[in-house]
C-alpha positions as CSV (number, residue, x, y, z in Angstrom):
1,M,-12.1,-13.2,24.6
2,D,-11.7,-11.3,27.8
3,F,-14.5,-9.0,29.0
4,S,-13.1,-8.4,32.4
5,L,-12.4,-5.1,34.1
6,K,-8.7,-4.6,33.9
7,S,-6.2,-2.4,35.7
8,V,-4.4,-0.1,33.3
9,S,-1.5,2.2,33.8
10,T,-2.5,5.9,33.7
11,S,-0.3,8.8,32.6
12,P,-0.6,12.1,34.5
13,S,-2.7,13.5,31.6
14,S,-5.2,10.6,31.7
15,R,-5.7,11.1,35.4
16,E,-7.4,14.4,34.8
17,D,-10.9,13.3,35.3
18,T,-13.6,15.0,33.3
19,K,-16.4,14.3,35.7
20,E,-16.8,13.5,39.4
21,E,-19.9,11.8,40.8
22,A,-21.0,10.6,44.2
23,V,-22.9,7.4,44.4
24,K,-24.3,5.2,47.2
25,V,-23.6,1.8,45.6
26,L,-21.1,1.3,42.8
27,I,-21.0,-2.1,41.2
28,L,-17.9,-3.2,39.2
29,G,-18.9,-5.8,36.7
30,S,-22.1,-6.8,34.9
31,G,-22.3,-10.6,35.0
32,P,-25.0,-12.4,37.0
33,A,-23.5,-11.3,40.3
34,G,-23.3,-7.7,39.3
35,L,-26.8,-7.5,37.8
36,A,-28.3,-9.4,40.7
37,A,-26.6,-7.0,43.1
38,A,-27.9,-4.1,41.0
39,L,-31.5,-5.4,41.2
40,Y,-31.5,-5.7,44.9
41,A,-29.8,-2.4,45.5
42,A,-32.2,-0.7,43.1
43,R,-35.2,-2.2,44.9
44,A,-33.8,-0.8,48.1
45,E,-33.7,2.6,46.4
46,L,-30.0,2.9,46.6
47,E,-29.7,4.1,43.0
48,P,-26.8,1.7,42.0
49,V,-24.5,2.4,39.2
50,V,-23.0,-0.6,37.3
51,L,-19.8,-0.3,35.3
52,T,-20.0,-3.0,32.7
53,G,-16.4,-3.4,31.8
54,M,-15.5,-4.1,28.2
55,A,-18.9,-5.7,27.5
56,L,-22.2,-6.5,29.3
57,G,-22.8,-9.9,30.9
58,G,-19.4,-11.4,31.7
59,Q,-18.7,-15.1,30.8
60,V,-22.4,-16.2,30.8
61,A,-23.0,-13.9,27.8
62,L,-20.7,-16.1,25.8
63,T,-22.5,-19.3,26.8
64,H,-24.7,-20.8,24.1
65,A,-27.3,-22.3,26.5
66,V,-27.9,-22.1,30.3
67,E,-29.9,-25.2,31.3
68,N,-29.5,-25.2,35.1
69,Y,-31.0,-21.8,36.1
70,P,-34.4,-22.2,37.8
71,G,-37.3,-20.8,35.9
72,F,-36.1,-21.8,32.4
73,P,-37.2,-25.4,31.9
74,D,-36.1,-25.4,28.3
75,G,-32.9,-23.5,28.9
76,I,-32.0,-20.0,27.8
77,G,-29.2,-18.4,25.8
78,G,-26.5,-16.7,27.9
79,M,-26.9,-13.3,26.2
80,E,-30.7,-13.5,26.4
81,M,-30.4,-14.2,30.1
82,V,-28.1,-11.2,30.6
83,E,-30.5,-8.9,28.8
84,L,-33.4,-10.0,31.0
85,F,-31.2,-9.4,34.1
86,Q,-30.4,-6.0,32.8
87,K,-34.0,-5.1,32.0
88,Q,-35.2,-6.1,35.4
89,A,-32.4,-4.2,37.2
90,E,-33.0,-1.1,35.1
91,R,-36.8,-1.3,35.8
92,F,-36.1,-0.5,39.4
93,G,-33.7,2.3,38.8
94,T,-30.3,0.8,38.1
95,R,-28.0,2.9,35.9
96,I,-25.8,0.9,33.5
97,E,-22.6,2.6,32.3
98,F,-20.6,1.1,29.5
99,D,-17.3,2.0,31.1
100,T,-14.4,0.2,32.7
101,A,-12.8,0.8,36.1
102,T,-9.1,1.5,35.8
103,E,-8.0,2.4,39.3
104,V,-9.4,2.2,42.8
105,D,-8.6,3.6,46.2
106,F,-10.3,1.9,49.1
107,S,-8.1,3.5,51.8
108,D,-10.9,5.8,53.0
109,R,-14.6,6.5,52.4
110,P,-16.0,7.6,50.1
111,F,-14.1,5.1,48.0
112,V,-12.6,6.4,44.8
113,V,-12.9,4.6,41.5
114,R,-11.6,6.1,38.3
115,T,-12.7,4.9,34.9
116,Q,-11.5,4.7,31.3
117,N,-14.0,7.4,30.3
118,G,-12.5,9.8,32.8
119,V,-15.1,9.7,35.5
120,R,-14.1,9.8,39.1
121,Y,-16.7,8.1,41.3
122,L,-16.9,8.7,45.0
123,A,-18.8,5.6,46.3
124,D,-20.2,5.1,49.8
125,T,-20.1,1.3,49.1
126,V,-18.5,-0.8,46.3
127,I,-19.5,-4.3,45.2
128,I,-16.8,-6.0,43.2
129,T,-18.1,-8.6,40.6
130,T,-15.3,-8.5,38.1
131,G,-15.4,-12.2,37.6
132,A,-12.6,-14.4,36.2
133,S,-10.8,-14.8,32.8
134,A,-10.1,-17.9,30.9
135,R,-6.7,-19.4,31.6
136,S,-4.3,-20.0,28.8
137,L,-2.0,-23.0,28.2
138,N,1.1,-20.9,28.0
139,V,2.7,-23.1,25.3
140,P,4.6,-22.1,22.1
141,G,2.3,-21.0,19.3
142,E,-0.7,-20.3,21.5
143,T,-0.4,-16.5,21.5
144,E,0.6,-16.2,17.9
145,L,-2.3,-18.4,16.7
146,T,-5.0,-16.9,18.9
147,G,-7.8,-15.9,16.6
148,R,-6.2,-18.1,13.9
149,G,-7.4,-21.4,15.1
150,V,-6.9,-21.0,18.9
151,S,-10.0,-19.9,20.8
152,Y,-11.3,-19.7,24.3
153,C,-15.0,-19.5,23.3
154,G,-16.8,-22.1,21.3
155,T,-20.0,-20.1,21.3
156,C,-18.2,-17.2,19.8
157,D,-16.0,-19.0,17.2
158,G,-17.7,-22.3,16.5
159,W,-19.2,-21.2,13.2
160,F,-15.7,-20.7,11.8
161,F,-15.0,-24.4,12.1
162,K,-17.7,-25.8,9.9
163,D,-16.5,-29.2,8.6
164,K,-13.3,-28.9,10.5
165,E,-11.6,-31.1,13.1
166,V,-11.1,-29.4,16.5
167,L,-9.4,-30.2,19.8
168,V,-10.9,-29.2,23.1
169,V,-8.5,-29.0,26.0
170,G,-9.9,-29.5,29.5
171,G,-12.1,-31.9,31.5
172,G,-14.6,-29.7,33.4
173,D,-18.1,-28.5,32.7
174,S,-17.0,-25.7,30.4
175,A,-14.9,-28.1,28.2
176,L,-17.8,-30.5,27.8
177,E,-20.5,-27.8,27.3
178,E,-18.4,-26.1,24.6
179,G,-17.3,-29.4,23.1
180,I,-20.9,-30.5,22.7
181,F,-21.8,-27.1,21.2
182,L,-18.9,-27.4,18.7
183,T,-20.3,-30.6,17.3
184,R,-22.9,-28.4,15.5
185,F,-20.2,-27.2,13.2
186,A,-17.1,-29.5,13.4
187,T,-16.9,-32.9,11.8
188,S,-15.2,-34.2,14.9
189,V,-14.4,-32.9,18.4
190,T,-11.5,-34.5,20.4
191,I,-11.4,-33.7,24.1
192,A,-7.9,-33.9,25.5
193,H,-7.6,-34.1,29.3
194,R,-4.5,-34.4,31.4
195,R,-6.1,-37.0,33.7
196,D,-7.9,-40.3,33.1
197,E,-11.3,-39.1,34.3
198,L,-13.4,-36.0,33.8
199,R,-14.1,-33.3,36.4
200,A,-17.5,-32.4,34.7
201,G,-20.9,-33.2,36.1
202,P,-22.4,-36.7,35.3
203,I,-25.1,-35.4,33.0
204,L,-22.7,-33.5,30.8
205,E,-20.3,-36.5,30.8
206,T,-23.0,-38.9,29.7
207,R,-24.2,-36.5,27.0
208,A,-20.6,-36.0,25.7
209,K,-19.8,-39.7,25.7
210,A,-23.0,-40.4,23.8
211,N,-22.3,-37.9,21.1
212,P,-20.9,-39.7,18.0
213,K,-18.8,-36.7,17.0
214,I,-16.9,-36.6,20.3
215,S,-13.8,-38.7,21.3
216,F,-11.4,-38.4,24.2
217,M,-7.7,-38.4,24.7
218,W,-6.9,-39.3,28.3
219,N,-3.7,-38.4,30.1
220,T,-2.8,-35.9,27.4
221,M,-1.3,-32.5,27.5
222,V,-0.7,-30.0,24.7
223,D,3.0,-28.9,24.6
224,E,2.9,-26.8,21.5
225,I,0.4,-25.5,18.9
226,K,1.7,-25.5,15.4
227,G,0.7,-23.6,12.2
228,N,1.8,-21.2,9.5
229,G,-0.8,-18.4,9.8
230,A,-3.4,-20.9,11.0
231,V,-3.5,-23.9,13.3
232,N,-2.7,-27.2,11.6
233,S,-1.4,-29.4,14.4
234,V,-0.5,-29.8,18.0
235,K,2.3,-31.5,19.8
236,L,0.8,-33.8,22.5
237,R,2.5,-35.5,25.5
238,D,1.3,-38.5,27.4
239,T,1.3,-37.6,31.1
240,V,1.9,-41.2,32.1
241,T,4.6,-42.4,29.7
242,G,6.0,-39.0,28.6
243,D,5.7,-40.0,24.9
244,E,5.2,-37.2,22.5
245,R,3.4,-37.1,19.1
246,V,2.1,-34.5,16.6
247,H,-1.6,-34.6,16.0
248,P,-3.1,-32.8,12.9
249,I,-6.0,-30.5,13.9
250,D,-7.8,-27.4,12.5
251,G,-8.6,-25.7,15.7
252,V,-7.8,-25.7,19.5
253,F,-10.3,-24.6,22.1
254,V,-8.9,-24.1,25.6
255,F,-11.1,-24.5,28.7
256,I,-8.7,-25.2,31.6
257,G,-10.0,-22.9,34.3
258,H,-10.0,-19.3,35.1
259,T,-8.0,-16.6,36.8
260,P,-9.8,-14.0,39.0
261,N,-9.8,-10.5,37.7
262,T,-8.4,-8.9,40.8
263,E,-5.1,-7.3,39.6
264,M,-6.6,-3.8,40.2
265,F,-7.3,-4.6,43.8
266,K,-4.0,-6.0,44.9
267,G,-2.8,-4.2,48.0
268,Q,-6.2,-2.8,48.7
269,M,-7.7,-5.9,50.4
270,E,-7.1,-9.4,51.5
271,M,-6.7,-12.1,48.8
272,D,-5.8,-15.7,48.9
273,E,-2.7,-17.3,47.3
274,R,-4.5,-17.6,43.9
275,G,-5.7,-14.0,43.8
276,Y,-9.3,-14.6,44.8
277,I,-10.8,-11.9,47.1
278,V,-11.3,-13.2,50.6
279,I,-14.9,-12.6,51.9
280,D,-16.9,-13.7,54.9
281,N,-20.4,-15.2,54.9
282,Y,-21.9,-11.8,54.2
283,M,-19.8,-11.0,51.1
284,Q,-17.8,-8.5,53.1
285,T,-14.1,-8.0,52.1
286,S,-11.4,-7.0,54.5
287,V,-12.4,-3.4,53.8
288,P,-15.6,-2.3,55.5
289,G,-18.1,-1.1,52.9
290,V,-16.5,-3.1,50.1
291,Y,-18.2,-6.4,49.1
292,A,-17.3,-9.0,46.5
293,A,-19.5,-11.6,44.7
294,G,-19.4,-14.2,42.0
295,E,-16.3,-15.7,40.5
296,V,-14.0,-13.0,41.7
297,A,-14.4,-14.5,45.2
298,D,-15.7,-18.0,44.3
299,S,-13.3,-20.6,42.9
300,H,-15.4,-23.6,43.9
301,F,-19.0,-23.4,42.7
302,R,-18.7,-21.0,39.8
303,Q,-22.3,-21.2,38.7
304,V,-24.7,-18.6,37.4
305,I,-27.1,-19.2,40.2
306,T,-24.5,-19.1,43.0
307,S,-23.0,-15.9,41.5
308,A,-26.4,-14.3,41.4
309,G,-27.1,-15.3,44.9
310,M,-23.9,-13.8,46.1
311,G,-24.6,-10.6,44.3
312,A,-28.0,-10.3,46.0
313,A,-26.4,-11.0,49.4
314,A,-23.8,-8.4,48.8
315,A,-26.4,-5.7,47.9
316,I,-28.4,-6.5,51.0
317,Q,-25.3,-6.2,53.2
318,A,-24.3,-3.0,51.5
319,G,-27.7,-1.6,52.3
320,H,-27.3,-2.6,56.0
321,F,-23.9,-1.0,56.0
322,L,-25.3,2.3,54.7
323,D,-28.1,2.2,57.3
324,E,-25.6,1.7,60.1
325,Q,-23.4,4.6,58.8
326,D,-26.5,6.8,58.8
327,I,-27.3,5.9,62.4
328,A,-23.7,6.4,63.5
329,E,-23.6,9.8,61.9
């Protein structure tokens, strides 16, 4: 399930904006980075506007439990956390718009951002927090069986696999977190990883290995997902020997990383070879007045707390930028 802000083609008729609005700080995205940026910008009386994208909260909203964010010793549900972030940001004057950016022009200030709802924003500063989307396996059967046994969100779809056997593909934190969650419903959860050791943190690894419903397939890749209207098996390949086999399964959950949601910004600013926005220590992009925070610019840490911190920093710097512009003018 993809809640990112996407670039979409626009016909001449759809480019006829119904409304034009000038804003000081426009935030694209509503995950932890976006809402933290909104909180700091609002407290600085910059009257930020947040464009949520397709849904509020980004990836964390789909997470069953967040246990490593300070202040919540017993953990907190992802969506509950997002709602608290939103409430706090709105308390200080943030405006949340359930709308999606479709086109940007950062060639001159004020920056122009057009939206799906036909609004043309003229922004003095922009903070990009559009996050990243789950990466797919790109194997036969995956697209056809998505929603019919193939999923990218255990929290969203786990209930549909009561008393079923499922395969989780991946070896990082997300794969283990979701795999552990899926044991609430599935009779068994098999975690298939292309290497012989996990990339996840030690606490999650210990927890997963101690769970009697979880087993592991090492050095294993999925080459095909099979099914007639619903998943019933996968073709697996041993990455060491090359041997192939068909393994019966009721569902496949894919957690093999993410792709930054930056398609809309290509040609507008500097990006690395993987499509992540390049920023400096102050969250500044190659375009003065445009900042980026969270997983759209962070391929390494990818944590709620680091994304929130980046968002706060971006908002602080946006405020400094606006002050400097006022002095210059």
